[in-house]
PDB file of N, CA, C and O in Angstrom, chain B, residues numbered from 101:
ATOM      1  N   MET B 101      55.522-133.366 -33.941  1.00  0.00           N
ATOM      2  CA  MET B 101      55.597-133.177 -32.510  1.00  0.00           C
ATOM      3  C   MET B 101      55.502-134.520 -31.816  1.00  0.00           C
ATOM      4  O   MET B 101      54.486-135.214 -31.868  1.00  0.00           O
ATOM      5  N   SER B 102      56.542-134.838 -31.202  1.00  0.00           N
ATOM      6  CA  SER B 102      56.580-136.121 -30.527  1.00  0.00           C
ATOM      7  C   SER B 102      56.245-135.945 -29.050  1.00  0.00           C
ATOM      8  O   SER B 102      56.226-134.830 -28.530  1.00  0.00           O
ATOM      9  N   SER B 103      55.990-137.033 -28.407  1.00  0.00           N
ATOM     10  CA  SER B 103      55.657-136.988 -26.991  1.00  0.00           C
ATOM     11  C   SER B 103      56.897-136.889 -26.114  1.00  0.00           C
ATOM     12  O   SER B 103      56.780-136.602 -24.923  1.00  0.00           O
ATOM     13  N   LYS B 104      58.069-137.116 -26.665  1.00  0.00           N
ATOM     14  CA  LYS B 104      59.296-137.077 -25.887  1.00  0.00           C
ATOM     15  C   LYS B 104      59.571-135.687 -25.309  1.00  0.00           C
ATOM     16  O   LYS B 104      59.868-135.601 -24.118  1.00  0.00           O
ATOM     17  N   PRO B 105      59.492-134.591 -26.079  1.00  0.00           N
ATOM     18  CA  PRO B 105      59.718-133.271 -25.487  1.00  0.00           C
ATOM     19  C   PRO B 105      58.689-132.941 -24.417  1.00  0.00           C
ATOM     20  O   PRO B 105      58.999-132.266 -23.435  1.00  0.00           O
ATOM     21  N   LYS B 106      57.477-133.413 -24.607  1.00  0.00           N
ATOM     22  CA  LYS B 106      56.442-133.155 -23.609  1.00  0.00           C
ATOM     23  C   LYS B 106      56.794-133.820 -22.281  1.00  0.00           C
ATOM     24  O   LYS B 106      56.628-133.213 -21.223  1.00  0.00           O
ATOM     25  N   ASN B 107      57.274-135.049 -22.326  1.00  0.00           N
ATOM     26  CA  ASN B 107      57.680-135.760 -21.120  1.00  0.00           C
ATOM     27  C   ASN B 107      58.892-135.099 -20.481  1.00  0.00           C
ATOM     28  O   ASN B 107      58.982-135.029 -19.256  1.00  0.00           O
ATOM     29  N   GLN B 108      59.818-134.617 -21.289  1.00  0.00           N
ATOM     30  CA  GLN B 108      61.001-133.965 -20.759  1.00  0.00           C
ATOM     31  C   GLN B 108      60.625-132.658 -20.062  1.00  0.00           C
ATOM     32  O   GLN B 108      61.139-132.360 -18.984  1.00  0.00           O
ATOM     33  N   SER B 109      59.739-131.885 -20.667  1.00  0.00           N
ATOM     34  CA  SER B 109      59.332-130.625 -20.045  1.00  0.00           C
ATOM     35  C   SER B 109      58.534-130.900 -18.774  1.00  0.00           C
ATOM     36  O   SER B 109      58.665-130.174 -17.788  1.00  0.00           O
ATOM     37  N   SER B 110      57.721-131.928 -18.792  1.00  0.00           N
ATOM     38  CA  SER B 110      56.981-132.310 -17.592  1.00  0.00           C
ATOM     39  C   SER B 110      57.949-132.764 -16.515  1.00  0.00           C
ATOM     40  O   SER B 110      57.783-132.433 -15.341  1.00  0.00           O
ATOM     41  N   SER B 111      58.922-133.495 -16.900  1.00  0.00           N
ATOM     42  CA  SER B 111      59.924-133.969 -15.966  1.00  0.00           C
ATOM     43  C   SER B 111      60.714-132.775 -15.397  1.00  0.00           C
ATOM     44  O   SER B 111      60.985-132.723 -14.197  1.00  0.00           O
ATOM     45  N   TYR B 112      61.077-131.827 -16.260  1.00  0.00           N
ATOM     46  CA  TYR B 112      61.787-130.626 -15.803  1.00  0.00           C
ATOM     47  C   TYR B 112      60.915-129.838 -14.819  1.00  0.00           C
ATOM     48  O   TYR B 112      61.403-129.367 -13.792  1.00  0.00           O
ATOM     49  N   PHE B 113      59.620-129.697 -15.139  1.00  0.00           N
ATOM     50  CA  PHE B 113      58.682-129.000 -14.261  1.00  0.00           C
ATOM     51  C   PHE B 113      58.614-129.679 -12.899  1.00  0.00           C
ATOM     52  O   PHE B 113      58.662-129.014 -11.864  1.00  0.00           O
ATOM     53  N   GLU B 114      58.503-130.998 -12.904  1.00  0.00           N
ATOM     54  CA  GLU B 114      58.414-131.731 -11.648  1.00  0.00           C
ATOM     55  C   GLU B 114      59.687-131.603 -10.835  1.00  0.00           C
ATOM     56  O   GLU B 114      59.629-131.500  -9.609  1.00  0.00           O
ATOM     57  N   LYS B 115      60.849-131.608 -11.502  1.00  0.00           N
ATOM     58  CA  LYS B 115      62.109-131.431 -10.792  1.00  0.00           C
ATOM     59  C   LYS B 115      62.180-130.044 -10.151  1.00  0.00           C
ATOM     60  O   LYS B 115      62.600-129.899  -9.003  1.00  0.00           O
ATOM     61  N   GLN B 116      61.774-129.049 -10.894  1.00  0.00           N
ATOM     62  CA  GLN B 116      61.790-127.687 -10.366  1.00  0.00           C
ATOM     63  C   GLN B 116      60.800-127.537  -9.209  1.00  0.00           C
ATOM     64  O   GLN B 116      61.101-126.905  -8.197  1.00  0.00           O
ATOM     65  N   ARG B 117      59.627-128.123  -9.374  1.00  0.00           N
ATOM     66  CA  ARG B 117      58.615-128.085  -8.319  1.00  0.00           C
ATOM     67  C   ARG B 117      59.133-128.773  -7.062  1.00  0.00           C
ATOM     68  O   ARG B 117      58.990-128.242  -5.960  1.00  0.00           O
ATOM     69  N   ASP B 118      59.726-129.932  -7.215  1.00  0.00           N
ATOM     70  CA  ASP B 118      60.262-130.657  -6.065  1.00  0.00           C
ATOM     71  C   ASP B 118      61.372-129.866  -5.375  1.00  0.00           C
ATOM     72  O   ASP B 118      61.464-129.855  -4.148  1.00  0.00           O
ATOM     73  N   ALA B 119      62.215-129.202  -6.175  1.00  0.00           N
ATOM     74  CA  ALA B 119      63.289-128.384  -5.599  1.00  0.00           C
ATOM     75  C   ALA B 119      62.701-127.210  -4.807  1.00  0.00           C
ATOM     76  O   ALA B 119      63.169-126.900  -3.712  1.00  0.00           O
ATOM     77  N   LEU B 120      61.696-126.576  -5.354  1.00  0.00           N
ATOM     78  CA  LEU B 120      61.058-125.446  -4.655  1.00  0.00           C
ATOM     79  C   LEU B 120      60.337-125.900  -3.392  1.00  0.00           C
ATOM     80  O   LEU B 120      60.390-125.218  -2.368  1.00  0.00           O
ATOM     81  N   VAL B 121      59.664-127.043  -3.456  1.00  0.00           N
ATOM     82  CA  VAL B 121      58.977-127.575  -2.278  1.00  0.00           C
ATOM     83  C   VAL B 121      59.999-127.912  -1.192  1.00  0.00           C
ATOM     84  O   VAL B 121      59.752-127.663  -0.012  1.00  0.00           O
ATOM     85  N   ALA B 122      61.135-128.473  -1.580  1.00  0.00           N
ATOM     86  CA  ALA B 122      62.183-128.780  -0.600  1.00  0.00           C
ATOM     87  C   ALA B 122      62.741-127.496   0.008  1.00  0.00           C
ATOM     88  O   ALA B 122      62.986-127.435   1.213  1.00  0.00           O
ATOM     89  N   GLU B 123      62.943-126.474  -0.816  1.00  0.00           N
ATOM     90  CA  GLU B 123      63.444-125.188  -0.316  1.00  0.00           C
ATOM     91  C   GLU B 123      62.438-124.541   0.634  1.00  0.00           C
ATOM     92  O   GLU B 123      62.828-123.975   1.655  1.00  0.00           O
ATOM     93  N   ILE B 124      61.172-124.617   0.311  1.00  0.00           N
ATOM     94  CA  ILE B 124      60.126-124.079   1.188  1.00  0.00           C
ATOM     95  C   ILE B 124      60.091-124.849   2.505  1.00  0.00           C
ATOM     96  O   ILE B 124      59.908-124.259   3.571  1.00  0.00           O
ATOM     97  N   SER B 125      60.265-126.158   2.428  1.00  0.00           N
ATOM     98  CA  SER B 125      60.261-126.975   3.642  1.00  0.00           C
ATOM     99  C   SER B 125      61.419-126.589   4.564  1.00  0.00           C
ATOM    100  O   SER B 125      61.240-126.471   5.776  1.00  0.00           O
ATOM    101  N   VAL B 126      62.603-126.395   3.987  1.00  0.00           N
ATOM    102  CA  VAL B 126      63.761-125.986   4.789  1.00  0.00           C
ATOM    103  C   VAL B 126      63.516-124.608   5.396  1.00  0.00           C
ATOM    104  O   VAL B 126      63.832-124.375   6.563  1.00  0.00           O
ATOM    105  N   SER B 127      62.959-123.704   4.612  1.00  0.00           N
ATOM    106  CA  SER B 127      62.672-122.349   5.112  1.00  0.00           C
ATOM    107  C   SER B 127      61.647-122.376   6.238  1.00  0.00           C
ATOM    108  O   SER B 127      61.768-121.623   7.205  1.00  0.00           O
ATOM    109  N   MET B 128      60.642-123.233   6.122  1.00  0.00           N
ATOM    110  CA  MET B 128      59.638-123.343   7.181  1.00  0.00           C
ATOM    111  C   MET B 128      60.246-123.916   8.457  1.00  0.00           C
ATOM    112  O   MET B 128      59.905-123.480   9.556  1.00  0.00           O
ATOM    113  N   ASP B 129      61.146-124.894   8.319  1.00  0.00           N
ATOM    114  CA  ASP B 129      61.829-125.444   9.499  1.00  0.00           C
ATOM    115  C   ASP B 129      62.676-124.376  10.178  1.00  0.00           C
ATOM    116  O   ASP B 129      62.688-124.279  11.405  1.00  0.00           O
ATOM    117  N   THR B 130      63.381-123.580   9.389  1.00  0.00           N
ATOM    118  CA  THR B 130      64.195-122.493   9.940  1.00  0.00           C
ATOM    119  C   THR B 130      63.312-121.472  10.644  1.00  0.00           C
ATOM    120  O   THR B 130      63.636-120.998  11.733  1.00  0.00           O
ATOM    121  N   LEU B 131      62.206-121.144  10.016  1.00  0.00           N
ATOM    122  CA  LEU B 131      61.266-120.200  10.618  1.00  0.00           C
ATOM    123  C   LEU B 131      60.736-120.732  11.944  1.00  0.00           C
ATOM    124  O   LEU B 131      60.670-119.994  12.927  1.00  0.00           O
ATOM    125  N   LEU B 132      60.364-121.986  11.977  1.00  0.00           N
ATOM    126  CA  LEU B 132      59.853-122.591  13.204  1.00  0.00           C
ATOM    127  C   LEU B 132      60.902-122.557  14.314  1.00  0.00           C
ATOM    128  O   LEU B 132      60.584-122.239  15.460  1.00  0.00           O
ATOM    129  N   ASN B 133      62.141-122.881  13.980  1.00  0.00           N
ATOM    130  CA  ASN B 133      63.216-122.834  14.971  1.00  0.00           C
ATOM    131  C   ASN B 133      63.425-121.419  15.493  1.00  0.00           C
ATOM    132  O   ASN B 133      63.624-121.220  16.691  1.00  0.00           O
ATOM    133  N   ASN B 134      63.380-120.433  14.596  1.00  0.00           N
ATOM    134  CA  ASN B 134      63.567-119.041  15.018  1.00  0.00           C
ATOM    135  C   ASN B 134      62.416-118.542  15.883  1.00  0.00           C
ATOM    136  O   ASN B 134      62.639-117.794  16.835  1.00  0.00           O
ATOM    137  N   VAL B 135      61.203-118.941  15.570  1.00  0.00           N
ATOM    138  CA  VAL B 135      60.052-118.549  16.384  1.00  0.00           C
ATOM    139  C   VAL B 135      60.142-119.199  17.770  1.00  0.00           C
ATOM    140  O   VAL B 135      59.816-118.563  18.773  1.00  0.00           O
ATOM    141  N   ASN B 136      60.577-120.445  17.830  1.00  0.00           N
ATOM    142  CA  ASN B 136      60.757-121.107  19.124  1.00  0.00           C
ATOM    143  C   ASN B 136      61.836-120.416  19.953  1.00  0.00           C
ATOM    144  O   ASN B 136      61.684-120.260  21.164  1.00  0.00           O
ATOM    145  N   THR B 137      62.925-120.001  19.305  1.00  0.00           N
ATOM    146  CA  THR B 137      63.994-119.279  20.003  1.00  0.00           C
ATOM    147  C   THR B 137      63.472-117.951  20.532  1.00  0.00           C
ATOM    148  O   THR B 137      63.760-117.574  21.668  1.00  0.00           O
ATOM    149  N   LEU B 138      62.708-117.247  19.715  1.00  0.00           N
ATOM    150  CA  LEU B 138      62.110-115.987  20.153  1.00  0.00           C
ATOM    151  C   LEU B 138      61.177-116.201  21.333  1.00  0.00           C
ATOM    152  O   LEU B 138      61.185-115.414  22.279  1.00  0.00           O
ATOM    153  N   ASN B 139      60.382-117.244  21.288  1.00  0.00           N
ATOM    154  CA  ASN B 139      59.455-117.550  22.375  1.00  0.00           C
ATOM    155  C   ASN B 139      60.209-117.811  23.679  1.00  0.00           C
ATOM    156  O   ASN B 139      59.817-117.307  24.731  1.00  0.00           O
ATOM    157  N   ARG B 140      61.291-118.595  23.615  1.00  0.00           N
ATOM    158  CA  ARG B 140      62.091-118.857  24.819  1.00  0.00           C
ATOM    159  C   ARG B 140      62.708-117.571  25.353  1.00  0.00           C
ATOM    160  O   ARG B 140      62.772-117.356  26.563  1.00  0.00           O
ATOM    161  N   SER B 141      63.157-116.728  24.449  1.00  0.00           N
ATOM    162  CA  SER B 141      63.762-115.462  24.860  1.00  0.00           C
ATOM    163  C   SER B 141      62.733-114.560  25.548  1.00  0.00           C
ATOM    164  O   SER B 141      63.024-113.945  26.574  1.00  0.00           O
ATOM    165  N   LEU B 142      61.548-114.488  24.981  1.00  0.00           N
ATOM    166  CA  LEU B 142      60.486-113.679  25.593  1.00  0.00           C
ATOM    167  C   LEU B 142      60.072-114.238  26.946  1.00  0.00           C
ATOM    168  O   LEU B 142      59.835-113.475  27.882  1.00  0.00           O
ATOM    169  N   GLU B 143      59.981-115.552  27.063  1.00  0.00           N
ATOM    170  CA  GLU B 143      59.642-116.164  28.346  1.00  0.00           C
ATOM    171  C   GLU B 143      60.712-115.849  29.388  1.00  0.00           C
ATOM    172  O   GLU B 143      60.393-115.585  30.547  1.00  0.00           O
ATOM    173  N   GLY B 144      61.976-115.875  28.980  1.00  0.00           N
ATOM    174  CA  GLY B 144      63.063-115.529  29.893  1.00  0.00           C
ATOM    175  C   GLY B 144      62.990-114.077  30.331  1.00  0.00           C
ATOM    176  O   GLY B 144      63.217-113.768  31.501  1.00  0.00           O
ATOM    177  N   SER B 145      62.677-113.192  29.408  1.00  0.00           N
ATOM    178  CA  SER B 145      62.554-111.771  29.745  1.00  0.00           C
ATOM    179  C   SER B 145      61.401-111.531  30.716  1.00  0.00           C
ATOM    180  O   SER B 145      61.523-110.740  31.651  1.00  0.00           O
ATOM    181  N   ILE B 146      60.310-112.202  30.494  1.00  0.00           N
ATOM    182  CA  ILE B 146      59.156-112.061  31.388  1.00  0.00           C
ATOM    183  C   ILE B 146      59.496-112.598  32.768  1.00  0.00           C
ATOM    184  O   ILE B 146      59.111-112.007  33.777  1.00  0.00           O
ATOM    185  N   ALA B 147      60.212-113.711  32.822  1.00  0.00           N
ATOM    186  CA  ALA B 147      60.597-114.287  34.113  1.00  0.00           C
ATOM    187  C   ALA B 147      61.512-113.336  34.876  1.00  0.00           C
ATOM    188  O   ALA B 147      61.360-113.168  36.086  1.00  0.00           O
ATOM    189  N   VAL B 148      62.461-112.715  34.181  1.00  0.00           N
ATOM    190  CA  VAL B 148      63.350-111.754  34.839  1.00  0.00           C
ATOM    191  C   VAL B 148      62.544-110.563  35.341  1.00  0.00           C
ATOM    192  O   VAL B 148      62.779-110.077  36.447  1.00  0.00           O
ATOM    193  N   GLY B 149      61.601-110.094  34.541  1.00  0.00           N
ATOM    194  CA  GLY B 149      60.763-108.971  34.965  1.00  0.00           C
ATOM    195  C   GLY B 149      59.942-109.301  36.193  1.00  0.00           C
ATOM    196  O   GLY B 149      59.760-108.453  37.067  1.00  0.00           O
ATOM    197  N   LYS B 150      59.446-110.521  36.269  1.00  0.00           N
ATOM    198  CA  LYS B 150      58.630-110.922  37.426  1.00  0.00           C
ATOM    199  C   LYS B 150      59.455-111.015  38.700  1.00  0.00           C
ATOM    200  O   LYS B 150      58.924-110.869  39.801  1.00  0.00           O
ATOM    201  N   GLU B 151      60.760-111.258  38.553  1.00  0.00           N
ATOM    202  CA  GLU B 151      61.626-111.321  39.728  1.00  0.00           C
ATOM    203  C   GLU B 151      61.726-109.960  40.422  1.00  0.00           C
ATOM    204  O   GLU B 151      62.038-109.897  41.611  1.00  0.00           O
ATOM    205  N   PHE B 152      61.470-108.896  39.706  1.00  0.00           N
ATOM    206  CA  PHE B 152      61.573-107.558  40.270  1.00  0.00           C
ATOM    207  C   PHE B 152      60.248-107.037  40.828  1.00  0.00           C
ATOM    208  O   PHE B 152      60.190-105.905  41.309  1.00  0.00           O
ATOM    209  N   ASP B 153      59.195-107.834  40.772  1.00  0.00           N
ATOM    210  CA  ASP B 153      57.900-107.397  41.287  1.00  0.00           C
ATOM    211  C   ASP B 153      57.976-107.068  42.779  1.00  0.00           C
ATOM    212  O   ASP B 153      57.453-106.042  43.216  1.00  0.00           O
ATOM    213  N   ASN B 154      58.624-107.930  43.557  1.00  0.00           N
ATOM    214  CA  ASN B 154      58.715-107.694  44.999  1.00  0.00           C
ATOM    215  C   ASN B 154      59.526-106.442  45.302  1.00  0.00           C
ATOM    216  O   ASN B 154      59.156-105.652  46.171  1.00  0.00           O
ATOM    217  N   VAL B 155      60.621-106.262  44.591  1.00  0.00           N
ATOM    218  CA  VAL B 155      61.451-105.079  44.797  1.00  0.00           C
ATOM    219  C   VAL B 155      60.672-103.826  44.421  1.00  0.00           C
ATOM    220  O   VAL B 155      60.739-102.817  45.123  1.00  0.00           O
ATOM    221  N   ALA B 156      59.942-103.885  43.328  1.00  0.00           N
ATOM    222  CA  ALA B 156      59.139-102.738  42.905  1.00  0.00           C
ATOM    223  C   ALA B 156      58.063-102.410  43.935  1.00  0.00           C
ATOM    224  O   ALA B 156      57.780-101.237  44.179  1.00  0.00           O
ATOM    225  N   ALA B 157      57.460-103.432  44.542  1.00  0.00           N
ATOM    226  CA  ALA B 157      56.433-103.194  45.563  1.00  0.00           C
ATOM    227  C   ALA B 157      57.046-102.535  46.800  1.00  0.00           C
ATOM    228  O   ALA B 157      56.429-101.659  47.406  1.00  0.00           O
ATOM    229  N   ILE B 158      58.246-102.951  47.170  1.00  0.00           N
ATOM    230  CA  ILE B 158      58.919-102.342  48.327  1.00  0.00           C
ATOM    231  C   ILE B 158      59.210-100.868  48.054  1.00  0.00           C
ATOM    232  O   ILE B 158      58.942-100.010  48.895  1.00  0.00           O
ATOM    233  N   TRP B 159      59.759-100.582  46.873  1.00  0.00           N
ATOM    234  CA  TRP B 159      60.046 -99.182  46.536  1.00  0.00           C
ATOM    235  C   TRP B 159      58.757 -98.370  46.442  1.00  0.00           C
ATOM    236  O   TRP B 159      58.742 -97.197  46.814  1.00  0.00           O
ATOM    237  N   ASN B 160      57.684 -98.971  45.954  1.00  0.00           N
ATOM    238  CA  ASN B 160      56.395 -98.274  45.886  1.00  0.00           C
ATOM    239  C   ASN B 160      55.915 -97.915  47.291  1.00  0.00           C
ATOM    240  O   ASN B 160      55.442 -96.803  47.522  1.00  0.00           O
ATOM    241  N   ASN B 161      56.037 -98.853  48.223  1.00  0.00           N
ATOM    242  CA  ASN B 161      55.652 -98.566  49.612  1.00  0.00           C
ATOM    243  C   ASN B 161      56.518 -97.465  50.202  1.00  0.00           C
ATOM    244  O   ASN B 161      56.021 -96.603  50.927  1.00  0.00           O
ATOM    245  N   PHE B 162      57.809 -97.488  49.897  1.00  0.00           N
ATOM    246  CA  PHE B 162      58.714 -96.455  50.389  1.00  0.00           C
ATOM    247  C   PHE B 162      58.289 -95.080  49.881  1.00  0.00           C
ATOM    248  O   PHE B 162      58.186 -94.129  50.656  1.00  0.00           O
ATOM    249  N   TYR B 163      58.045 -94.982  48.580  1.00  0.00           N
ATOM    250  CA  TYR B 163      57.661 -93.683  48.012  1.00  0.00           C
ATOM    251  C   TYR B 163      56.289 -93.234  48.516  1.00  0.00           C
ATOM    252  O   TYR B 163      56.073 -92.042  48.735  1.00  0.00           O
ATOM    253  N   ASP B 164      55.368 -94.165  48.701  1.00  0.00           N
ATOM    254  CA  ASP B 164      54.063 -93.801  49.271  1.00  0.00           C
ATOM    255  C   ASP B 164      54.229 -93.260  50.690  1.00  0.00           C
ATOM    256  O   ASP B 164      53.607 -92.265  51.063  1.00  0.00           O
ATOM    257  N   GLY B 165      55.075 -93.925  51.472  1.00  0.00           N
ATOM    258  CA  GLY B 165      55.332 -93.449  52.840  1.00  0.00           C
ATOM    259  C   GLY B 165      55.998 -92.091  52.842  1.00  0.00           C
ATOM    260  O   GLY B 165      55.655 -91.237  53.660  1.00  0.00           O
ATOM    261  N   MET B 166      56.940 -91.874  51.948  1.00  0.00           N
ATOM    262  CA  MET B 166      57.608 -90.569  51.853  1.00  0.00           C
ATOM    263  C   MET B 166      56.610 -89.488  51.436  1.00  0.00           C
ATOM    264  O   MET B 166      56.663 -88.362  51.930  1.00  0.00           O
ATOM    265  N   ASP B 167      55.704 -89.834  50.528  1.00  0.00           N
ATOM    266  CA  ASP B 167      54.690 -88.876  50.083  1.00  0.00           C
ATOM    267  C   ASP B 167      53.757 -88.514  51.238  1.00  0.00           C
ATOM    268  O   ASP B 167      53.417 -87.344  51.414  1.00  0.00           O
ATOM    269  N   GLN B 168      53.345 -89.500  52.019  1.00  0.00           N
ATOM    270  CA  GLN B 168      52.483 -89.231  53.171  1.00  0.00           C
ATOM    271  C   GLN B 168      53.218 -88.384  54.206  1.00  0.00           C
ATOM    272  O   GLN B 168      52.633 -87.468  54.784  1.00  0.00           O
ATOM    273  N   THR B 169      54.475 -88.678  54.440  1.00  0.00           N
ATOM    274  CA  THR B 169      55.271 -87.895  55.389  1.00  0.00           C
ATOM    275  C   THR B 169      55.405 -86.459  54.909  1.00  0.00           C
ATOM    276  O   THR B 169      55.303 -85.521  55.700  1.00  0.00           O
ATOM    277  N   ASP B 170      55.633 -86.291  53.617  1.00  0.00           N
ATOM    278  CA  ASP B 170      55.771 -84.955  53.045  1.00  0.00           C
ATOM    279  C   ASP B 170      54.467 -84.171  53.195  1.00  0.00           C
ATOM    280  O   ASP B 170      54.484 -83.002  53.579  1.00  0.00           O
ATOM    281  N   ARG B 171      53.342 -84.813  52.894  1.00  0.00           N
ATOM    282  CA  ARG B 171      52.047 -84.123  53.043  1.00  0.00           C
ATOM    283  C   ARG B 171      51.786 -83.760  54.498  1.00  0.00           C
ATOM    284  O   ARG B 171      51.285 -82.670  54.777  1.00  0.00           O
ATOM    285  N   LEU B 172      52.112 -84.647  55.428  1.00  0.00           N
ATOM    286  CA  LEU B 172      51.922 -84.376  56.849  1.00  0.00           C
ATOM    287  C   LEU B 172      52.826 -83.231  57.297  1.00  0.00           C
ATOM    288  O   LEU B 172      52.407 -82.374  58.075  1.00  0.00           O
ATOM    289  N   PHE B 173      54.056 -83.218  56.810  1.00  0.00           N
ATOM    290  CA  PHE B 173      54.981 -82.144  57.145  1.00  0.00           C
ATOM    291  C   PHE B 173      54.479 -80.805  56.603  1.00  0.00           C
ATOM    292  O   PHE B 173      54.534 -79.794  57.302  1.00  0.00           O
ATOM    293  N   GLN B 174      53.993 -80.795  55.369  1.00  0.00           N
ATOM    294  CA  GLN B 174      53.464 -79.555  54.789  1.00  0.00           C
ATOM    295  C   GLN B 174      52.229 -79.080  55.543  1.00  0.00           C
ATOM    296  O   GLN B 174      52.057 -77.880  55.756  1.00  0.00           O
ATOM    297  N   LYS B 175      51.380 -79.996  55.943  1.00  0.00           N
ATOM    298  CA  LYS B 175      50.177 -79.635  56.691  1.00  0.00           C
ATOM    299  C   LYS B 175      50.569 -79.040  58.041  1.00  0.00           C
ATOM    300  O   LYS B 175      50.016 -78.022  58.457  1.00  0.00           O
ATOM    301  N   ASN B 176      51.512 -79.666  58.717  1.00  0.00           N
ATOM    302  CA  ASN B 176      51.938 -79.174  60.028  1.00  0.00           C
ATOM    303  C   ASN B 176      52.713 -77.870  59.923  1.00  0.00           C
ATOM    304  O   ASN B 176      52.667 -77.065  60.853  1.00  0.00           O
ATOM    305  N   SER B 177      53.413 -77.635  58.840  1.00  0.00           N
ATOM    306  CA  SER B 177      54.177 -76.401  58.705  1.00  0.00           C
ATOM    307  C   SER B 177      53.263 -75.213  58.429  1.00  0.00           C
ATOM    308  O   SER B 177      53.682 -74.075  58.637  1.00  0.00           O
ATOM    309  N   ARG B 178      52.049 -75.426  57.976  1.00  0.00           N
ATOM    310  CA  ARG B 178      51.090 -74.340  57.760  1.00  0.00           C
ATOM    311  C   ARG B 178      50.504 -73.835  59.076  1.00  0.00           C
ATOM    312  O   ARG B 178      50.073 -72.686  59.172  1.00  0.00           O
ATOM    313  N   LEU B 179      50.492 -74.696  60.084  1.00  0.00           N
ATOM    314  CA  LEU B 179      49.941 -74.311  61.384  1.00  0.00           C
ATOM    315  C   LEU B 179      50.992 -73.559  62.189  1.00  0.00           C
ATOM    316  O   LEU B 179      52.179 -73.878  62.118  1.00  0.00           O
ATOM    317  N   SER B 180      50.564 -72.574  62.945  1.00  0.00           N
ATOM    318  CA  SER B 180      51.497 -71.899  63.852  1.00  0.00           C
ATOM    319  C   SER B 180      51.696 -72.785  65.079  1.00  0.00           C
ATOM    320  O   SER B 180      50.869 -73.662  65.328  1.00  0.00           O
ATOM    321  N   PRO B 181      52.750 -72.590  65.845  1.00  0.00           N
ATOM    322  CA  PRO B 181      52.990 -73.451  67.020  1.00  0.00           C
ATOM    323  C   PRO B 181      51.839 -73.411  68.023  1.00  0.00           C
ATOM    324  O   PRO B 181      51.575 -74.408  68.695  1.00  0.00           O
ATOM    325  N   GLU B 182      51.156 -72.277  68.134  1.00  0.00           N
ATOM    326  CA  GLU B 182      50.030 -72.209  69.066  1.00  0.00           C
ATOM    327  C   GLU B 182      48.865 -73.065  68.582  1.00  0.00           C
ATOM    328  O   GLU B 182      48.167 -73.675  69.391  1.00  0.00           O
ATOM    329  N   GLU B 183      48.647 -73.114  67.257  1.00  0.00           N
ATOM    330  CA  GLU B 183      47.540 -73.887  66.708  1.00  0.00           C
ATOM    331  C   GLU B 183      47.769 -75.380  66.867  1.00  0.00           C
ATOM    332  O   GLU B 183      46.810 -76.152  66.893  1.00  0.00           O
ATOM    333  N   ASP B 184      49.018 -75.797  66.975  1.00  0.00           N
ATOM    334  CA  ASP B 184      49.313 -77.214  67.134  1.00  0.00           C
ATOM    335  C   ASP B 184      48.701 -77.781  68.404  1.00  0.00           C
ATOM    336  O   ASP B 184      48.300 -78.944  68.441  1.00  0.00           O
ATOM    337  N   PHE B 185      48.631 -76.957  69.449  1.00  0.00           N
ATOM    338  CA  PHE B 185      48.171 -77.462  70.743  1.00  0.00           C
ATOM    339  C   PHE B 185      46.729 -77.110  71.048  1.00  0.00           C
ATOM    340  O   PHE B 185      46.175 -77.595  72.035  1.00  0.00           O
ATOM    341  N   GLU B 186      46.112 -76.286  70.233  1.00  0.00           N
ATOM    342  CA  GLU B 186      44.711 -75.924  70.481  1.00  0.00           C
ATOM    343  C   GLU B 186      43.794 -77.049  70.037  1.00  0.00           C
ATOM    344  O   GLU B 186      44.073 -77.745  69.060  1.00  0.00           O
ATOM    345  N   THR B 187      42.714 -77.218  70.750  1.00  0.00           N
ATOM    346  CA  THR B 187      41.708 -78.190  70.377  1.00  0.00           C
ATOM    347  C   THR B 187      40.684 -77.494  69.486  1.00  0.00           C
ATOM    348  O   THR B 187      40.433 -76.304  69.677  1.00  0.00           O
ATOM    349  N   PRO B 188      40.112 -78.156  68.566  1.00  0.00           N
ATOM    350  CA  PRO B 188      39.117 -77.512  67.704  1.00  0.00           C
ATOM    351  C   PRO B 188      37.882 -77.133  68.508  1.00  0.00           C
ATOM    352  O   PRO B 188      37.538 -77.803  69.482  1.00  0.00           O
ATOM    353  N   PRO B 189      37.213 -76.053  68.097  1.00  0.00           N
ATOM    354  CA  PRO B 189      36.004 -75.641  68.802  1.00  0.00           C
ATOM    355  C   PRO B 189      34.912 -76.709  68.703  1.00  0.00           C
ATOM    356  O   PRO B 189      34.758 -77.365  67.672  1.00  0.00           O
ATOM    357  N   VAL B 190      34.170 -76.867  69.777  1.00  0.00           N
ATOM    358  CA  VAL B 190      33.090 -77.840  69.814  1.00  0.00           C
ATOM    359  C   VAL B 190      31.828 -77.160  69.324  1.00  0.00           C
ATOM    360  O   VAL B 190      31.504 -76.050  69.746  1.00  0.00           O
ATOM    361  N   ASP B 191      31.113 -77.834  68.426  1.00  0.00           N
ATOM    362  CA  ASP B 191      29.860 -77.299  67.900  1.00  0.00           C
ATOM    363  C   ASP B 191      28.761 -77.583  68.920  1.00  0.00           C
ATOM    364  O   ASP B 191      28.383 -78.737  69.124  1.00  0.00           O
ATOM    365  N   SER B 192      28.251 -76.534  69.558  1.00  0.00           N
ATOM    366  CA  SER B 192      27.242 -76.701  70.612  1.00  0.00           C
ATOM    367  C   SER B 192      25.837 -76.824  70.060  1.00  0.00           C
ATOM    368  O   SER B 192      24.904 -77.086  70.820  1.00  0.00           O
ATOM    369  N   SER B 193      25.657 -76.644  68.758  1.00  0.00           N
ATOM    370  CA  SER B 193      24.317 -76.711  68.183  1.00  0.00           C
ATOM    371  C   SER B 193      23.824 -78.134  68.021  1.00  0.00           C
ATOM    372  O   SER B 193      22.654 -78.341  67.699  1.00  0.00           O
ATOM    373  N   ARG B 194      24.656 -79.092  68.230  1.00  0.00           N
ATOM    374  CA  ARG B 194      24.236 -80.482  68.063  1.00  0.00           C
ATOM    375  C   ARG B 194      23.588 -81.003  69.258  1.00  0.00           C
ATOM    376  O   ARG B 194      23.175 -82.162  69.280  1.00  0.00           O
TER     377      ARG B 194
END
């Protein structure tokens, strides 16, 4: 058993290790680039969503006003026309 095959196998191992380390390095760079692209995309989506905050608040106010109008209309429709003009009785016990 000579030392030459041992050096060759060690050399082969080191070559394979270096190739795998280089492949892992390239894969990590690709991963980093893809994560950065995803981050930019998410930031853009959030920015677009924030642009609609004012519009959403306006529509919310509109629907709240419509809901209040509807409740007022329902309350008034329960009263007869005579009750609309009557004043509530005054409590004389106070």
